[in-house]
C-alpha positions in Angstrom: 147.2 80.3 111.5 147.2 78.2 108.3 150.0 79.2 105.9 150.2 78.4 102.2 153.6 78.6 100.6 153.3 79.0 96.8 156.6 78.0 95.5 157.4 79.2 92.0 160.9 77.9 91.1 161.2 76.9 87.4 163.7 74.1 88.4 163.4 73.4 92.1 165.5 70.2 91.8 168.5 72.2 90.8 168.0 74.8 93.6 170.1 74.7 96.7 168.3 77.3 98.7 164.6 77.1 97.7 164.8 73.3 98.0 166.4 73.5 101.4 163.8 76.0 102.7 161.0 73.6 101.6 162.7 70.6 103.3 163.0 72.7 106.5 159.2 73.5 106.6 157.8 70.2 105.4 157.2 68.9 109.0 156.0 72.2 110.4 152.3 72.3 111.4 149.7 74.3 109.6 151.9 74.8 106.5 150.8 73.7 103.0 153.5 73.7 100.3 152.2 74.2 96.8 154.7 74.1 93.9 153.3 75.8 90.8 155.8 74.5 88.3 155.3 70.9 89.4 151.5 71.3 89.6 151.2 73.0 86.2 154.1 71.9 83.9 151.8 72.8 81.0 151.1 76.2 82.7 147.3 75.6 82.5 146.2 76.8 85.9 143.2 75.4 87.6 141.7 78.6 88.8 139.0 77.1 91.1 141.5 74.9 92.8 143.9 77.8 93.4 141.1 80.0 94.7 140.0 77.3 97.1 143.6 77.0 98.4 143.7 80.7 99.0 140.3 80.6 100.8 141.5 77.8 103.1 144.6 79.7 104.3 145.2 82.8 106.4 148.7 83.6 105.2 150.2 83.2 101.7 153.9 83.3 101.2 155.2 83.5 97.6 158.6 81.8 97.5 160.7 82.2 94.4 164.2 83.2 93.1 164.4 86.8 91.9 163.9 86.5 88.2 164.8 89.5 86.0 163.9 91.9 88.9 160.5 90.2 89.2 158.9 86.9 89.8 159.1 83.8 87.5 156.6 84.0 84.6 154.3 81.3 86.0 153.7 83.4 89.1 152.7 86.4 87.1 150.4 84.2 85.1 149.0 82.9 88.4 148.3 86.5 89.5 146.4 87.2 86.3 144.3 84.1 86.3 143.5 83.5 90.0 143.1 87.0 91.5 139.8 87.8 89.7 137.4 90.7 89.8 134.7 90.2 92.4 136.7 87.4 94.0 140.0 89.2 95.0 139.0 92.8 94.1 136.0 94.8 93.1 132.8 95.7 94.9 131.8 92.1 95.8 135.2 90.8 96.5 135.8 89.3 100.0 137.9 86.2 99.5 141.4 87.8 100.0 140.3 90.5 102.5 142.3 90.2 105.7 144.8 87.6 104.3 148.5 88.1 105.1 150.8 88.0 102.1 154.6 87.8 102.1 157.5 87.0 99.9 160.4 84.6 100.5 163.0 85.5 97.8 166.5 84.3 97.0 168.9 86.4 94.9 172.2 85.8 93.2 173.4 89.3 94.0 174.9 90.3 97.3 173.0 92.4 99.9 175.3 95.3 99.0 174.3 95.0 95.4 170.7 95.7 96.3 171.3 99.3 97.6 170.8 102.6 95.8 174.5 102.8 95.3 175.0 99.1 94.5 175.1 97.2 91.2 171.3 96.7 91.0 170.6 100.3 92.1 167.4 99.3 94.0 166.7 97.7 97.3 164.8 94.4 97.4 161.9 96.3 99.2 161.7 98.6 96.1 161.9 95.6 93.7 159.1 93.9 95.6 156.8 97.0 95.5 154.5 95.4 92.8 153.7 92.5 95.2 153.1 95.0 98.0 150.8 97.0 95.7 149.0 93.9 94.6 148.5 92.9 98.3 147.0 96.3 99.1 144.8 96.2 96.0 143.2 92.9 97.0 142.6 94.1 100.6 145.2 91.8 102.2 148.0 92.8 104.5 151.6 92.8 103.3 154.3 91.2 105.4 158.0 92.1 105.5 159.8 89.9 103.1 162.3 87.1 103.9 165.4 87.1 101.7 168.7 85.4 101.1 171.3 87.1 99.0 174.4 85.9 97.3 173.1 82.4 96.5 176.3 81.5 94.7 178.0 81.2 98.1 176.6 77.7 99.0 178.0 76.1 102.1 176.3 73.5 104.4 176.5 76.0 107.3 174.8 78.7 105.2 172.1 76.3 104.0 171.4 75.2 107.6 171.2 78.7 109.0 169.1 80.0 106.2 166.6 77.2 106.5 166.4 77.7 110.3 165.9 81.5 109.7 163.1 80.7 107.2 161.3 78.5 109.6 161.6 81.3 112.3 160.4 83.9 109.8 157.3 81.8 109.1 156.6 81.4 112.8 157.2 85.0 113.9 156.6 87.5 111.0 154.1 90.2 111.7 152.8 93.0 109.5 155.0 96.1 109.6 153.7 99.2 111.3 152.5 101.8 108.8 
């Protein structure tokens, strides 16, 4: 299975976690890393190139930090520009049918803060519902998300464990039973 990781971190060089995750998967087989902010610093997206990348992969993982309870703005723009009518959805759309789509997300808040009674009042699963809905809309299969909370607590041990967990996630994640 060929996996495309679409990384959308506005400043990956300053990231501890997202950068560590990428370093951990660089030598894994059948994984393509595609960094949107590096590829499109002017935010002018090459739609045909992006669609070709999607077509060439079986699984797409959107990797990003939680950004105002959503994705970074370039990823939203990517969705709008790339997932077109009669390509990703509509009566003649077949290009995303059967693809697996997941999210790898990092959050500043603790796991406890992403509970109905926590500071953020919503779970990560609830916050990621728009990506799940998008996945269903384009006839793809949604994968359980990978997450790391409390990114302010950076230690070498946590970085190493999280990176190892991310590689394991990419190798073993399966669609959830409905």
